[in-house]
BALOBA-1460 file (C-alpha; in Angstrom, 3 decimals):
// residues 219
<rec num="1" residu="x" x="0.000" y="0.000" z="0.000"/>
<rec num="2" residu="x" x="2.838" y="2.334" z="0.871"/>
<rec num="3" residu="x" x="4.554" y="1.611" z="-2.464"/>
<rec num="4" residu="x" x="1.315" y="2.313" z="-4.364"/>
<rec num="5" residu="x" x="0.905" y="5.617" z="-2.558"/>
<rec num="6" residu="x" x="4.475" y="6.717" z="-3.385"/>
<rec num="7" residu="x" x="3.995" y="5.762" z="-7.028"/>
<rec num="8" residu="x" x="0.778" y="7.786" z="-7.213"/>
<rec num="9" residu="x" x="2.482" y="10.825" z="-5.688"/>
<rec num="10" residu="x" x="5.312" y="10.495" z="-8.268"/>
<rec num="11" residu="x" x="2.891" y="10.386" z="-11.216"/>
<rec num="12" residu="x" x="1.022" y="13.428" z="-9.900"/>
<rec num="13" residu="x" x="4.288" y="15.382" z="-9.499"/>
<rec num="14" residu="x" x="5.399" y="14.421" z="-13.033"/>
<rec num="15" residu="x" x="2.061" y="15.575" z="-14.420"/>
<rec num="16" residu="x" x="2.303" y="18.930" z="-12.630"/>
<rec num="17" residu="x" x="5.875" y="19.452" z="-13.954"/>
<rec num="18" residu="x" x="4.796" y="18.623" z="-17.504"/>
<rec num="19" residu="x" x="1.857" y="21.002" z="-17.310"/>
<rec num="20" residu="x" x="4.084" y="23.784" z="-15.973"/>
<rec num="21" residu="x" x="6.576" y="23.266" z="-18.786"/>
<rec num="22" residu="x" x="3.765" y="23.432" z="-21.323"/>
<rec num="23" residu="x" x="2.641" y="26.757" z="-19.874"/>
<rec num="24" residu="x" x="6.103" y="28.375" z="-20.301"/>
<rec num="25" residu="x" x="6.366" y="30.862" z="-23.242"/>
<rec num="26" residu="x" x="7.968" y="29.350" z="-26.273"/>
<rec num="27" residu="x" x="11.082" y="31.074" z="-27.682"/>
<rec num="28" residu="x" x="10.475" y="32.413" z="-31.192"/>
<rec num="29" residu="x" x="13.099" y="31.532" z="-33.822"/>
<rec num="30" residu="x" x="15.577" y="34.352" z="-34.483"/>
<rec num="31" residu="x" x="14.678" y="36.439" z="-37.544"/>
<rec num="32" residu="x" x="17.458" y="37.036" z="-40.061"/>
<rec num="33" residu="x" x="18.331" y="40.734" z="-40.427"/>
<rec num="34" residu="x" x="16.844" y="42.406" z="-43.492"/>
<rec num="35" residu="x" x="19.220" y="42.709" z="-46.469"/>
<rec num="36" residu="x" x="20.455" y="46.243" z="-46.901"/>
<rec num="37" residu="x" x="21.835" y="46.977" z="-50.370"/>
<rec num="38" residu="x" x="24.980" y="49.096" z="-50.458"/>
<rec num="39" residu="x" x="24.295" y="52.829" z="-50.865"/>
<rec num="40" residu="x" x="24.409" y="54.238" z="-54.372"/>
<rec num="41" residu="x" x="27.638" y="55.979" z="-55.316"/>
<rec num="42" residu="x" x="27.413" y="59.778" z="-55.282"/>
<rec num="43" residu="x" x="29.504" y="61.566" z="-57.928"/>
<rec num="44" residu="x" x="28.888" y="65.103" z="-56.634"/>
<rec num="45" residu="x" x="31.972" y="66.945" z="-55.436"/>
<rec num="46" residu="x" x="35.431" y="68.327" z="-56.118"/>
<rec num="47" residu="x" x="38.290" y="66.163" z="-57.401"/>
<rec num="48" residu="x" x="41.920" y="66.462" z="-58.424"/>
<rec num="49" residu="x" x="44.043" y="64.001" z="-60.347"/>
<rec num="50" residu="x" x="46.816" y="63.135" z="-62.733"/>
<rec num="51" residu="x" x="46.633" y="62.040" z="-66.355"/>
<rec num="52" residu="x" x="48.954" y="60.724" z="-69.021"/>
<rec num="53" residu="x" x="48.863" y="59.280" z="-72.487"/>
<rec num="54" residu="x" x="49.743" y="60.099" z="-76.064"/>
<rec num="55" residu="x" x="48.677" y="62.137" z="-79.032"/>
<rec num="56" residu="x" x="48.931" y="61.773" z="-82.784"/>
<rec num="57" residu="x" x="47.748" y="63.939" z="-85.619"/>
<rec num="58" residu="x" x="48.610" y="65.982" z="-88.670"/>
<rec num="59" residu="x" x="50.216" y="69.353" z="-89.374"/>
<rec num="60" residu="x" x="51.299" y="71.322" z="-92.402"/>
<rec num="61" residu="x" x="53.102" y="74.524" z="-93.340"/>
<rec num="62" residu="x" x="51.457" y="76.885" z="-95.811"/>
<rec num="63" residu="x" x="52.839" y="80.049" z="-97.383"/>
<rec num="64" residu="x" x="56.374" y="80.678" z="-98.565"/>
<rec num="65" residu="x" x="57.426" y="77.246" z="-97.270"/>
<rec num="66" residu="x" x="54.909" y="74.477" z="-97.855"/>
<rec num="67" residu="x" x="55.056" y="70.873" z="-96.727"/>
<rec num="68" residu="x" x="51.762" y="69.203" z="-97.350"/>
<rec num="69" residu="x" x="50.267" y="67.303" z="-94.429"/>
<rec num="70" residu="x" x="52.679" y="65.310" z="-92.258"/>
<rec num="71" residu="x" x="52.347" y="63.138" z="-89.142"/>
<rec num="72" residu="x" x="52.880" y="64.300" z="-85.566"/>
<rec num="73" residu="x" x="52.977" y="62.184" z="-82.403"/>
<rec num="74" residu="x" x="54.244" y="62.190" z="-78.832"/>
<rec num="75" residu="x" x="53.369" y="61.819" z="-75.158"/>
<rec num="76" residu="x" x="51.523" y="63.946" z="-72.596"/>
<rec num="77" residu="x" x="51.396" y="64.018" z="-68.799"/>
<rec num="78" residu="x" x="49.831" y="66.491" z="-66.388"/>
<rec num="79" residu="x" x="47.235" y="67.343" z="-63.765"/>
<rec num="80" residu="x" x="43.444" y="67.637" z="-63.596"/>
<rec num="81" residu="x" x="40.913" y="69.471" z="-61.434"/>
<rec num="82" residu="x" x="37.147" y="69.329" z="-61.698"/>
<rec num="83" residu="x" x="33.722" y="69.324" z="-60.067"/>
<rec num="84" residu="x" x="30.658" y="67.102" z="-60.634"/>
<rec num="85" residu="x" x="26.963" y="67.659" z="-59.924"/>
<rec num="86" residu="x" x="24.849" y="64.477" z="-59.885"/>
<rec num="87" residu="x" x="21.209" y="65.107" z="-60.837"/>
<rec num="88" residu="x" x="18.168" y="63.118" z="-59.606"/>
<rec num="89" residu="x" x="17.726" y="61.634" z="-63.101"/>
<rec num="90" residu="x" x="21.201" y="60.000" z="-62.810"/>
<rec num="91" residu="x" x="22.883" y="62.403" z="-65.217"/>
<rec num="92" residu="x" x="26.118" y="63.943" z="-63.979"/>
<rec num="93" residu="x" x="27.144" y="67.436" z="-65.090"/>
<rec num="94" residu="x" x="30.767" y="68.419" z="-64.655"/>
<rec num="95" residu="x" x="33.355" y="71.075" z="-65.326"/>
<rec num="96" residu="x" x="36.961" y="69.916" z="-65.763"/>
<rec num="97" residu="x" x="40.281" y="71.595" z="-66.494"/>
<rec num="98" residu="x" x="43.690" y="70.107" z="-67.124"/>
<rec num="99" residu="x" x="47.189" y="71.204" z="-68.049"/>
<rec num="100" residu="x" x="49.694" y="68.803" z="-69.641"/>
<rec num="101" residu="x" x="53.303" y="68.861" z="-70.645"/>
<rec num="102" residu="x" x="53.353" y="67.678" z="-74.260"/>
<rec num="103" residu="x" x="55.910" y="66.345" z="-76.710"/>
<rec num="104" residu="x" x="53.717" y="66.002" z="-79.794"/>
<rec num="105" residu="x" x="55.869" y="66.825" z="-82.772"/>
<rec num="106" residu="x" x="56.597" y="66.020" z="-86.410"/>
<rec num="107" residu="x" x="58.604" y="67.265" z="-89.383"/>
<rec num="108" residu="x" x="58.737" y="67.203" z="-93.134"/>
<rec num="109" residu="x" x="60.908" y="68.423" z="-96.004"/>
<rec num="110" residu="x" x="60.025" y="71.903" z="-97.227"/>
<rec num="111" residu="x" x="61.692" y="74.118" z="-99.858"/>
<rec num="112" residu="x" x="65.055" y="72.337" z="-99.701"/>
<rec num="113" residu="x" x="65.167" y="72.330" z="-95.882"/>
<rec num="114" residu="x" x="63.184" y="70.822" z="-92.985"/>
<rec num="115" residu="x" x="60.050" y="72.170" z="-91.297"/>
<rec num="116" residu="x" x="58.959" y="71.013" z="-87.841"/>
<rec num="117" residu="x" x="55.789" y="71.564" z="-85.799"/>
<rec num="118" residu="x" x="55.872" y="70.948" z="-82.045"/>
<rec num="119" residu="x" x="53.426" y="71.277" z="-79.180"/>
<rec num="120" residu="x" x="55.099" y="71.719" z="-75.756"/>
<rec num="121" residu="x" x="52.048" y="72.188" z="-73.542"/>
<rec num="122" residu="x" x="48.319" y="71.662" z="-73.839"/>
<rec num="123" residu="x" x="45.453" y="72.669" z="-71.579"/>
<rec num="124" residu="x" x="41.686" y="72.251" z="-71.785"/>
<rec num="125" residu="x" x="38.624" y="73.602" z="-69.966"/>
<rec num="126" residu="x" x="35.662" y="71.376" z="-70.734"/>
<rec num="127" residu="x" x="32.114" y="70.612" z="-69.762"/>
<rec num="128" residu="x" x="31.204" y="66.975" z="-69.163"/>
<rec num="129" residu="x" x="27.866" y="65.153" z="-69.322"/>
<rec num="130" residu="x" x="27.844" y="61.663" z="-67.848"/>
<rec num="131" residu="x" x="25.201" y="59.040" z="-67.061"/>
<rec num="132" residu="x" x="25.203" y="56.596" z="-64.129"/>
<rec num="133" residu="x" x="21.741" y="55.056" z="-64.547"/>
<rec num="134" residu="x" x="23.156" y="51.755" z="-65.821"/>
<rec num="135" residu="x" x="25.923" y="51.287" z="-63.230"/>
<rec num="136" residu="x" x="26.137" y="53.781" z="-60.385"/>
<rec num="137" residu="x" x="29.933" y="53.338" z="-60.019"/>
<rec num="138" residu="x" x="30.699" y="53.510" z="-63.763"/>
<rec num="139" residu="x" x="30.106" y="56.700" z="-65.735"/>
<rec num="140" residu="x" x="30.394" y="56.990" z="-69.516"/>
<rec num="141" residu="x" x="30.553" y="60.640" z="-70.568"/>
<rec num="142" residu="x" x="30.915" y="63.071" z="-73.437"/>
<rec num="143" residu="x" x="32.987" y="66.234" z="-73.145"/>
<rec num="144" residu="x" x="33.947" y="69.358" z="-75.050"/>
<rec num="145" residu="x" x="35.139" y="72.910" z="-74.700"/>
<rec num="146" residu="x" x="38.181" y="75.157" z="-74.949"/>
<rec num="147" residu="x" x="41.694" y="73.953" z="-75.811"/>
<rec num="148" residu="x" x="44.782" y="76.127" z="-75.347"/>
<rec num="149" residu="x" x="48.374" y="75.296" z="-76.216"/>
<rec num="150" residu="x" x="51.443" y="76.421" z="-78.063"/>
<rec num="151" residu="x" x="52.348" y="75.825" z="-81.678"/>
<rec num="152" residu="x" x="56.077" y="75.951" z="-82.181"/>
<rec num="153" residu="x" x="57.238" y="76.087" z="-85.787"/>
<rec num="154" residu="x" x="60.823" y="75.724" z="-86.916"/>
<rec num="155" residu="x" x="62.288" y="75.991" z="-90.400"/>
<rec num="156" residu="x" x="65.855" y="74.713" z="-90.316"/>
<rec num="157" residu="x" x="68.332" y="77.445" z="-91.225"/>
<rec num="158" residu="x" x="65.589" y="80.068" z="-91.529"/>
<rec num="159" residu="x" x="64.008" y="80.671" z="-88.125"/>
<rec num="160" residu="x" x="61.429" y="79.590" z="-85.575"/>
<rec num="161" residu="x" x="58.490" y="80.984" z="-83.653"/>
<rec num="162" residu="x" x="56.384" y="79.938" z="-80.672"/>
<rec num="163" residu="x" x="52.785" y="81.112" z="-80.350"/>
<rec num="164" residu="x" x="50.018" y="80.338" z="-77.841"/>
<rec num="165" residu="x" x="46.763" y="79.526" z="-79.593"/>
<rec num="166" residu="x" x="43.196" y="78.917" z="-78.416"/>
<rec num="167" residu="x" x="41.089" y="76.315" z="-80.182"/>
<rec num="168" residu="x" x="38.522" y="73.676" z="-79.340"/>
<rec num="169" residu="x" x="38.276" y="70.068" z="-78.248"/>
<rec num="170" residu="x" x="35.582" y="67.387" z="-78.148"/>
<rec num="171" residu="x" x="35.585" y="63.756" z="-77.065"/>
<rec num="172" residu="x" x="34.342" y="61.204" z="-74.572"/>
<rec num="173" residu="x" x="35.415" y="58.625" z="-72.056"/>
<rec num="174" residu="x" x="34.484" y="56.367" z="-69.176"/>
<rec num="175" residu="x" x="35.240" y="56.849" z="-65.476"/>
<rec num="176" residu="x" x="34.809" y="54.296" z="-62.676"/>
<rec num="177" residu="x" x="34.960" y="54.353" z="-58.876"/>
<rec num="178" residu="x" x="37.659" y="51.860" z="-57.876"/>
<rec num="179" residu="x" x="38.240" y="52.185" z="-54.098"/>
<rec num="180" residu="x" x="37.133" y="54.729" z="-51.517"/>
<rec num="181" residu="x" x="37.502" y="58.257" z="-52.958"/>
<rec num="182" residu="x" x="39.576" y="57.087" z="-55.961"/>
<rec num="183" residu="x" x="38.287" y="56.947" z="-59.526"/>
<rec num="184" residu="x" x="40.039" y="55.998" z="-62.769"/>
<rec num="185" residu="x" x="39.225" y="57.088" z="-66.302"/>
<rec num="186" residu="x" x="40.147" y="56.571" z="-69.934"/>
<rec num="187" residu="x" x="39.263" y="59.256" z="-72.458"/>
<rec num="188" residu="x" x="39.683" y="60.395" z="-76.051"/>
<rec num="189" residu="x" x="39.900" y="64.034" z="-77.166"/>
<rec num="190" residu="x" x="40.158" y="65.596" z="-80.592"/>
<rec num="191" residu="x" x="42.084" y="68.883" z="-80.353"/>
<rec num="192" residu="x" x="42.283" y="71.649" z="-82.982"/>
<rec num="193" residu="x" x="44.456" y="74.677" z="-82.202"/>
<rec num="194" residu="x" x="44.117" y="76.116" z="-85.702"/>
<rec num="195" residu="x" x="46.946" y="77.973" z="-87.473"/>
<rec num="196" residu="x" x="49.776" y="79.819" z="-85.766"/>
<rec num="197" residu="x" x="53.487" y="80.495" z="-85.463"/>
<rec num="198" residu="x" x="54.289" y="82.277" z="-88.703"/>
<rec num="199" residu="x" x="57.918" y="81.836" z="-89.810"/>
<rec num="200" residu="x" x="59.273" y="83.553" z="-92.914"/>
<rec num="201" residu="x" x="55.785" y="84.012" z="-94.302"/>
<rec num="202" residu="x" x="54.646" y="80.438" z="-93.525"/>
<rec num="203" residu="x" x="52.031" y="79.280" z="-91.003"/>
<rec num="204" residu="x" x="51.911" y="75.931" z="-89.210"/>
<rec num="205" residu="x" x="48.724" y="74.336" z="-87.899"/>
<rec num="206" residu="x" x="48.118" y="71.744" z="-85.176"/>
<rec num="207" residu="x" x="45.426" y="69.070" z="-84.938"/>
<rec num="208" residu="x" x="45.717" y="65.970" z="-82.744"/>
<rec num="209" residu="x" x="43.903" y="62.932" z="-81.392"/>
<rec num="210" residu="x" x="44.681" y="62.496" z="-77.690"/>
<rec num="211" residu="x" x="44.165" y="59.221" z="-75.815"/>
<rec num="212" residu="x" x="44.974" y="59.241" z="-72.108"/>
<rec num="213" residu="x" x="44.205" y="57.625" z="-68.763"/>
<rec num="214" residu="x" x="43.715" y="59.396" z="-65.448"/>
<rec num="215" residu="x" x="43.491" y="58.769" z="-61.706"/>
<rec num="216" residu="x" x="41.361" y="61.145" z="-59.607"/>
<rec num="217" residu="x" x="40.879" y="61.694" z="-55.873"/>
<rec num="218" residu="x" x="37.419" y="62.919" z="-54.850"/>
<rec num="219" residu="x" x="36.892" y="65.115" z="-51.799"/>
């Protein structure tokens, strides 16, 4: 009888414990944090940079000494400064200036001697229109504006002159954000400085295709 009573008490205690456990609040499974896409890249702001590349084109002397059109080519390297405004429609408007040391030059026979055209420095001030609606960190753009540089003409044994000329430039490129505030670009410009540097009654002109890469730091 005693054993039966103890067994009954044990079953009652087990039942009470089970009921109490059932009444405890159940722990809800942890919810995974919502996915947060990375913020869109913002192109607005000031930047400075360096650029370098090469140019090739054509020149000719006209007047007392004539050459016909001849090839010119050489390298360029320099600095860049600019500012971008990103619009709500994902277009980016910009203003950019640069100044490069240049060694674009070429020569040809003329009137029994040699005529040479050389460009020692080249600067541009250009507007830019880019679009980042396809990829927010990659911006294709078109550009155009003022080009300024020197045209140095030399006629061997006759004389030389060096004149600063203003012309125009137009082109395009692509710029991409690569890490933190750094962006990299590749661009093409067509430059026309017109005619200048008269020597002994002859004028030399300068036209060039410029291909260069650049690295910019955005503030």
